[in-house]
C-alpha positions as a printed NumPy array, in Angstrom:
array([[-11.94 ,  21.222,  12.702],
       [ -8.249,  21.822,  13.843],
       [ -8.45 ,  18.753,  15.945],
       [ -9.992,  16.489,  12.969],
       [ -6.709,  17.409,  11.128],
       [ -4.433,  16.665,  13.94 ],
       [ -6.111,  13.256,  14.639],
       [ -5.664,  12.564,  10.552],
       [ -2.107,  14.041,  10.711],
       [ -1.582,  11.378,  13.985],
       [ -3.138,   8.531,  12.128],
       [ -1.449,   9.078,   8.695],
       [  2.14 ,   9.34 ,  10.792],
       [  1.335,   6.219,  12.673],
       [  0.692,   4.378,   9.097],
       [  4.094,   6.026,   7.875],
       [  5.852,   4.695,  10.949],
       [  4.298,   1.402,  10.237],
       [  5.514,   1.055,   6.593],
       [  9.32 ,   2.091,   7.772],
       [  9.035,  -0.601,   9.974],
       [  7.485,  -2.931,   7.342],
       [ 10.252,  -2.073,   5.092],
       [ 13.174,  -2.778,   7.557],
       [ 11.818,  -6.311,   8.237],
       [ 11.438,  -6.716,   4.719],
       [ 15.161,  -5.951,   4.06 ],
       [ 16.385,  -7.961,   6.945],
       [ 14.418, -11.118,   5.761],
       [ 15.182, -10.469,   2.012],
       [ 11.286, -10.112,   1.504],
       [  9.598,  -8.13 ,  -1.364],
       [  8.408,  -4.716,   0.304],
       [  5.415,  -4.405,  -1.955],
       [  3.971,  -7.586,  -0.995],
       [  4.572,  -6.596,   2.857],
       [  2.929,  -3.149,   2.465],
       [ -0.161,  -4.345,   0.15 ],
       [ -0.621,  -7.115,   3.095],
       [ -0.766,  -4.46 ,   5.931],
       [ -2.702,  -2.034,   3.568],
       [ -5.511,  -4.882,   3.193],
       [ -5.37 ,  -5.665,   6.815],
       [ -5.908,  -1.841,   7.795],
       [ -8.645,  -1.189,   5.222],
       [-10.471,  -4.565,   6.358],
       [-10.763,  -3.436,   9.852],
       [-11.66 ,   0.382,   9.096],
       [ -9.35 ,   1.139,  11.575],
       [ -8.334,   4.526,   9.833],
       [-11.018,   6.942,   8.691],
       [ -9.762,  10.033,   6.965],
       [-11.486,  13.516,   6.63 ],
       [-12.384,  13.723,   2.509],
       [-11.129,  16.911,   2.481],
       [ -7.855,  15.835,   3.917],
       [ -7.321,  13.146,   1.591],
       [ -7.903,  15.537,  -1.445],
       [ -5.201,  17.701,  -0.073],
       [ -2.873,  14.843,   0.567],
       [ -3.397,  13.003,  -2.674],
       [ -2.829,  16.554,  -4.355],
       [  0.49 ,  17.198,  -2.166],
       [  1.557,  13.518,  -3.08 ],
       [  0.905,  14.406,  -6.925],
       [  2.775,  17.356,  -6.654],
       [  5.694,  15.496,  -4.965],
       [  5.823,  12.661,  -7.83 ],
       [  5.59 ,  15.325, -10.769],
       [  8.441,  17.592,  -9.141],
       [ 10.663,  14.124,  -8.412],
       [ 10.573,  13.236, -11.775],
       [ 11.931,  16.56 , -13.195]])
């Protein structure tokens, strides 16, 4: 059970690192970041490289929602 969460966090950290790299590339070439991030998301989703546990996704989604709400206030 703990290894599932560790694997999910590892894949998530890889996705976040990929997002940072894409952001740097977009800034360097004056391209819209959102376009490149959507293309990467479609590419990753098409190949089903990452499979997350539903409980992990629920917890992460809740955490993201809490961060968004507290960022606004």
